[in-house]
C-alpha positions, 0 to 999 in steps of 0.5 A, a space after each residue: 500500500 505505501 509503495 502505491 501511494 508514494 508512486 502515485 504521489 511521485 507520478 502526480 508531482 512529476 506530471 504537474 512539474 512537467 506541464 510548467 511552461 518552458 521557454 524553448 527557441 522556435 526556429 524562424 523561417 530562415 532556419 536559424 535559431 532566434 536569439 534567446 535569453 538564457 539567464 537574467 539577474 535579477 530574474 523575471 518577477 523578482 522581488 527584493 531587488 537592491 536599489 543599487 542593483 545591476 542587471 545582467 542578461 545572458 543570451 544564447 549567442 554573441 551579442 557583444 561583437 564589434 559588428 553588432 555592439 553599437 546597435 545592441 547598446 541602444 536596444 535596452 530600456 529600463 523604466 518604472 512600471 507604467 512610468 518614466 524611463 531611467 538613464 542606464 549604462 549598457 556594458 558589453 565586453 570586448 569579445 576579443 579580450 573577454 570571450 567568456 562575456 560574449 553573450 552578456 549585457 550588463 545594465 546599470 541604472 545611472 541613479 539608484 532605483 527607488 524603494 518599493 517600486 516596480 520596474 521593467 526592463 525592455 529588450 527590443 527584438 532588434 537586439 542582434 547576435 554576431 551571426 545576424 539573428 535577433 530576438 523573436 519578439 521584444 523581451 520584458 523583464 519585470 522586477 521590484 524593489 518591494 519585499 516579496 509577497 508571502 504565500 504560495 506561488 500558483 505552481 506550488 499551490 497547484 502541485 499541492 492540490 494535484 498531490 492531495 487529489 492523487 492521495 485521496 484517489 489512491 486511498 479511496 481505491 484501496 478502501 474499495 479493494 
């Protein structure tokens, strides 16, 4: 009995986690894979971001090469949610000197962020890689200097509900047997 319940719970948890949307790059009509954001610090929808934070974005391809760097520096906009645009510095390393940073953009607000404020960083779809591919669409990263809200995330709550339903179904089936 215990093995069946545990197996059922594990199956439900696995299935519920596997339906979480995953950002995968679709191929465009040219057959080249579009440029994709691989990592963002702070992450999208992050809370408690420091007022002196810098934003680091790591893309799937080289965005700092001198052939595209000048254009790419102009493709980032930071603004308060629904508000004013902030002055920023966009640092793109020299890929001939620091090859490890060829996929990274570091955005630094020229003035500290405000406390208890929501922000959005927009990356224009015209951001281009050395090979000429661009983002499939504009990219928006939301973050906040507000402290994180308490409570369960919708994914966590959904996983708990699915697990509870699976356990109840297994217990009922066991009682009928």
